[in-house]
N, CA, C and O of each residue as an XYZ file, in Angstrom:
328
protein
N      14.457    -16.685    -21.948
C      14.153    -17.699    -22.306
C      15.703    -18.645    -22.463
O      16.607    -18.191    -23.164
N      15.849    -19.901    -21.771
C      16.575    -20.582    -21.614
C      17.585    -21.581    -22.955
O      17.070    -22.418    -23.696
N      18.399    -21.368    -22.957
C      19.203    -22.322    -24.164
C      19.309    -23.619    -23.884
O      19.068    -24.005    -22.741
N      19.655    -24.426    -24.796
C      19.139    -25.914    -24.574
C      20.481    -26.396    -23.553
O      20.288    -27.275    -22.713
N      21.926    -25.709    -23.712
C      22.857    -26.123    -23.199
C      22.709    -25.486    -21.298
O      23.417    -25.817    -20.347
N      21.509    -24.496    -21.324
C      21.587    -23.813    -20.294
C      20.150    -25.059    -19.235
O      20.363    -25.190    -18.029
N      19.012    -25.721    -19.791
C      18.565    -26.268    -19.259
C      19.102    -27.374    -19.551
O      18.165    -28.163    -19.431
N      20.575    -28.331    -20.054
C      20.814    -29.328    -19.678
C      21.519    -29.165    -18.203
O      21.504    -30.037    -17.335
N      22.056    -28.045    -18.108
C      23.164    -27.862    -17.231
C      22.429    -27.627    -15.899
O      23.091    -27.845    -14.885
N      20.925    -27.140    -15.725
C      19.958    -26.638    -14.853
C      19.287    -28.358    -14.742
O      19.492    -28.924    -13.668
N      18.859    -28.791    -15.346
C      18.671    -30.045    -14.627
C      19.561    -31.467    -14.938
O      19.148    -32.578    -15.271
N      20.879    -31.007    -14.707
C      22.146    -32.246    -14.817
C      21.717    -33.026    -15.376
O      21.485    -34.132    -14.888
N      21.455    -32.684    -16.660
C      21.538    -33.925    -17.843
C      22.166    -33.571    -18.622
O      23.109    -32.837    -18.324
N      21.941    -33.907    -19.872
C      23.009    -34.041    -21.298
C      22.020    -34.650    -22.443
O      20.909    -35.131    -22.221
N      22.808    -34.501    -24.017
C      21.426    -34.623    -24.763
C      21.860    -35.910    -25.169
O      21.632    -36.187    -26.347
N      22.354    -36.645    -24.569
C      21.844    -38.835    -24.567
C      21.121    -38.786    -23.489
O      20.687    -39.911    -23.242
N      20.732    -37.876    -22.602
C      19.835    -38.407    -21.198
C      20.722    -39.003    -20.035
O      21.842    -39.361    -20.399
N      20.524    -39.111    -19.175
C      21.322    -39.598    -18.019
C      21.891    -40.800    -18.275
O      21.516    -41.566    -19.163
N      22.930    -41.015    -17.401
C      23.643    -42.029    -17.175
C      23.235    -42.976    -16.528
O      22.472    -42.565    -15.654
N      23.427    -44.691    -16.498
C      22.822    -45.196    -15.739
C      23.057    -45.086    -13.709
O      22.248    -45.209    -12.789
N      24.062    -44.897    -13.733
C      24.665    -44.547    -12.207
C      23.472    -42.947    -11.917
O      23.017    -42.663    -10.809
N      23.213    -42.182    -13.133
C      22.537    -40.988    -12.491
C      21.352    -41.703    -12.490
O      21.156    -41.892    -11.290
N      20.273    -42.312    -13.213
C      19.070    -42.772    -12.734
C      19.204    -43.358    -11.768
O      18.382    -43.106    -10.887
N      19.671    -43.811    -11.638
C      19.886    -45.060     -9.808
C      19.669    -44.065     -8.772
O      18.675    -44.119     -8.047
N      20.593    -43.119     -8.664
C      21.080    -42.150     -7.732
C      19.611    -41.014     -7.651
O      19.143    -40.491     -6.639
N      19.214    -40.906     -8.847
C      18.010    -40.108     -8.465
C      16.633    -40.885     -8.452
O      15.681    -40.168     -8.144
N      16.349    -42.145     -8.710
C      15.542    -42.653     -8.738
C      15.943    -42.887     -6.411
O      14.927    -42.690     -5.744
N      16.742    -43.104     -5.899
C      16.988    -43.607     -4.892
C      16.685    -42.212     -3.828
O      16.443    -42.341     -2.628
N      16.760    -40.826     -4.583
C      16.127    -39.840     -4.073
C      14.999    -39.058     -4.295
O      14.862    -38.015     -3.656
N      14.519    -39.266     -4.769
C      13.478    -38.664     -5.629
C      11.896    -39.946     -5.790
O      10.720    -39.583     -5.813
N      12.338    -41.244     -5.868
C      11.269    -42.040     -5.908
C      11.446    -42.248     -7.417
O      12.358    -41.923     -8.177
N       9.781    -43.172     -7.694
C       9.612    -43.046     -8.816
C       8.459    -42.047     -9.320
O       7.506    -41.831     -8.571
N       8.535    -41.441    -10.568
C       7.708    -40.629    -11.239
C       6.275    -41.267    -10.833
O       5.920    -41.684    -11.935
N       5.624    -41.477    -10.273
C       3.963    -41.893    -10.137
C       3.335    -40.838     -9.241
O       3.741    -40.567     -8.110
N       2.276    -40.252     -9.875
C       1.255    -39.172     -8.733
C       0.760    -40.404     -8.195
O       0.637    -41.524     -8.690
N       0.334    -39.616     -6.301
C      -0.355    -40.349     -5.978
C      -1.936    -40.926     -6.086
O      -2.065    -40.913     -4.862
N      -2.756    -41.238     -6.378
C      -3.768    -41.497     -5.935
C      -4.453    -40.952     -4.669
O      -4.211    -41.246     -3.498
N      -5.606    -39.863     -5.295
C      -6.149    -39.117     -3.734
C      -7.107    -39.957     -3.251
O      -7.963    -40.474     -3.969
N      -6.992    -40.158     -1.809
C      -8.467    -40.817     -1.515
C      -9.917    -40.397     -1.587
O     -10.484    -39.318     -1.414
N     -10.383    -41.780     -1.943
C     -11.902    -41.164     -2.773
C     -12.807    -41.279     -1.233
O     -12.877    -42.056     -0.281
N     -13.354    -40.125     -1.628
C     -15.059    -40.011     -0.442
C     -15.887    -41.007     -0.941
O     -15.872    -41.513     -2.063
N     -16.946    -41.343      0.442
C     -17.328    -42.256     -0.069
C     -18.758    -41.294     -0.634
O     -18.943    -40.089     -0.465
N     -19.656    -42.297     -1.349
C     -20.578    -41.267     -2.124
C     -21.524    -40.265     -1.545
O     -21.769    -39.180     -2.075
N     -22.157    -40.791     -0.175
C     -23.323    -40.075      0.800
C     -22.330    -39.437      1.317
O     -22.949    -38.393      1.522
N     -21.063    -39.168      1.776
C     -20.379    -37.585      2.348
C     -20.281    -36.608      0.914
O     -20.586    -35.416      0.874
N     -19.736    -37.498     -0.337
C     -20.090    -36.271     -1.439
C     -21.443    -35.841     -1.307
O     -21.562    -34.615     -1.319
N     -22.497    -36.494     -1.185
C     -23.715    -35.717     -1.360
C     -24.149    -35.335     -0.230
O     -25.230    -34.762     -0.370
N     -23.741    -35.396      1.040
C     -23.804    -34.245      2.289
C     -23.340    -33.278      1.850
O     -23.992    -32.261      1.617
N     -21.959    -33.429      1.628
C     -21.136    -31.901      1.443
C     -21.875    -31.436      0.639
O     -21.208    -30.409      0.516
N     -22.883    -31.246     -0.198
C     -23.790    -30.156     -0.897
C     -24.430    -29.661     -0.416
O     -25.086    -28.743     -0.907
N     -24.525    -30.119      0.929
C     -25.622    -28.574      1.551
C     -24.973    -28.380      3.089
O     -25.341    -28.694      4.220
N     -23.990    -27.798      2.606
C     -23.214    -26.970      3.652
C     -23.464    -25.144      3.470
O     -22.782    -24.314      4.071
N     -24.204    -24.925      2.838
C     -24.250    -23.488      2.222
C     -25.857    -23.031      3.128
O     -26.941    -23.549      2.858
N     -25.732    -22.412      3.755
C     -26.778    -21.977      4.572
C     -27.800    -21.832      3.824
O     -28.733    -22.559      4.166
N     -28.033    -21.066      2.783
C     -29.095    -20.749      2.162
C     -30.125    -22.149      1.598
O     -31.344    -22.215      1.435
N     -28.900    -23.295      1.378
C     -29.454    -24.455      0.350
C     -30.021    -25.248      2.450
O     -31.042    -25.921      2.593
N     -29.296    -24.981      3.373
C     -30.332    -25.490      4.708
C     -31.338    -24.870      4.926
O     -32.295    -25.548      5.302
N     -31.534    -23.419      4.791
C     -32.700    -22.429      5.060
C     -33.901    -23.013      3.860
O     -35.055    -23.028      4.288
N     -33.694    -23.490      2.395
C     -34.404    -23.901      1.657
C     -34.826    -25.072      2.365
O     -36.007    -25.188      2.695
N     -34.078    -25.844      2.598
C     -34.650    -27.232      3.020
C     -35.713    -27.306      4.245
O     -36.764    -27.942      4.322
N     -35.068    -26.415      5.199
C     -36.199    -26.774      6.168
C     -37.410    -25.677      6.195
O     -38.110    -25.420      7.174
N     -37.482    -25.199      5.136
C     -38.582    -24.347      4.927
C     -39.713    -24.923      3.597
O     -40.866    -24.544      3.396
N     -38.881    -25.982      2.803
C     -39.420    -26.659      2.066
C     -40.413    -28.415      3.108
O     -41.440    -29.057      2.889
N     -39.042    -28.487      4.424
C     -40.001    -29.464      5.425
C     -41.619    -28.761      5.955
O     -42.677    -29.339      6.205
N     -41.254    -27.283      5.989
C     -42.478    -26.896      6.874
C     -43.904    -26.744      6.074
O     -45.080    -26.907      6.398
N     -43.204    -26.338      4.834
C     -44.185    -26.170      3.815
C     -45.084    -27.744      3.587
O     -46.315    -27.714      3.616
N     -44.511    -28.766      3.417
C     -44.534    -30.081      3.594
C     -46.148    -29.962      4.535
O     -47.331    -29.818      4.226
N     -45.409    -30.110      5.733
C     -46.068    -30.310      6.988
C     -47.397    -29.287      6.857
O     -48.480    -29.805      7.130
N     -47.392    -28.089      6.519
C     -48.610    -27.683      6.341
C     -49.340    -27.929      5.569
O     -50.426    -28.307      6.011
N     -49.202    -27.871      4.149
C     -49.539    -28.663      3.152
C     -50.672    -29.973      3.632
O     -51.871    -30.065      3.369
N     -50.011    -30.671      4.222
C     -50.631    -31.660      5.280
C     -51.929    -31.779      6.006
O     -52.922    -32.470      5.776
N     -51.636    -30.862      7.008
C     -52.008    -29.881      7.841
C     -53.464    -29.046      6.965
O     -54.603    -29.095      7.428
N     -53.070    -28.243      5.517
C     -54.458    -27.734      5.126
C     -55.503    -28.569      4.603
O     -56.713    -28.360      4.694
N     -54.725    -29.864      3.857
C     -55.370    -30.718      3.024
C     -56.472    -31.783      4.165
O     -57.416    -32.464      3.766
N     -55.977    -31.651      5.696
C     -56.536    -32.421      6.582
C     -57.589    -31.934      6.907
O     -58.544    -32.603      7.303
N     -57.578    -30.279      6.752
C     -58.243    -29.196      7.296
C     -59.718    -29.424      6.404
O     -60.796    -29.837      6.832
N     -59.284    -28.927      4.778
C     -60.094    -28.578      3.960
C     -61.026    -29.741      3.639
O     -62.124    -29.546      3.118
N     -60.445    -31.296      4.046
C     -60.966    -32.425      3.946
C     -62.814    -32.056      4.503
O     -63.958    -32.114      4.053
N     -62.005    -31.639      5.866
C     -63.849    -31.793      7.247
C     -64.551    -30.528      6.432
O     -65.507    -30.073      7.060
N     -64.433    -30.234      5.876
C     -65.073    -29.129      5.287
C     -66.069    -29.529      3.958
O     -67.057    -29.009      3.441
N     -65.384    -30.548      3.742
C     -66.640    -30.980      1.905
C     -66.853    -30.547      1.399
O     -68.001    -30.348      1.003
N     -64.865    -29.622      0.694
C     -64.844    -28.862     -0.610
C     -64.978    -29.697     -1.762
O     -64.975    -29.200     -2.888
């Protein structure tokens, strides 16, 4: 564990903080202490990204096949007058 004196030395600081000249030089060198915003994805892209998993895609295809099969089955059964 570092002592307080070692921390000041490591960060090139002192107990009273940085001098004005040191603040200006660090601002020039490192810039403002601001976290950059992430680019936000469009909601449709977020929604579509959920369907990358092969199992999910397979279930969607099977569900579509099932819907058409049930429709065919319903059409066939109605002609039987059940």
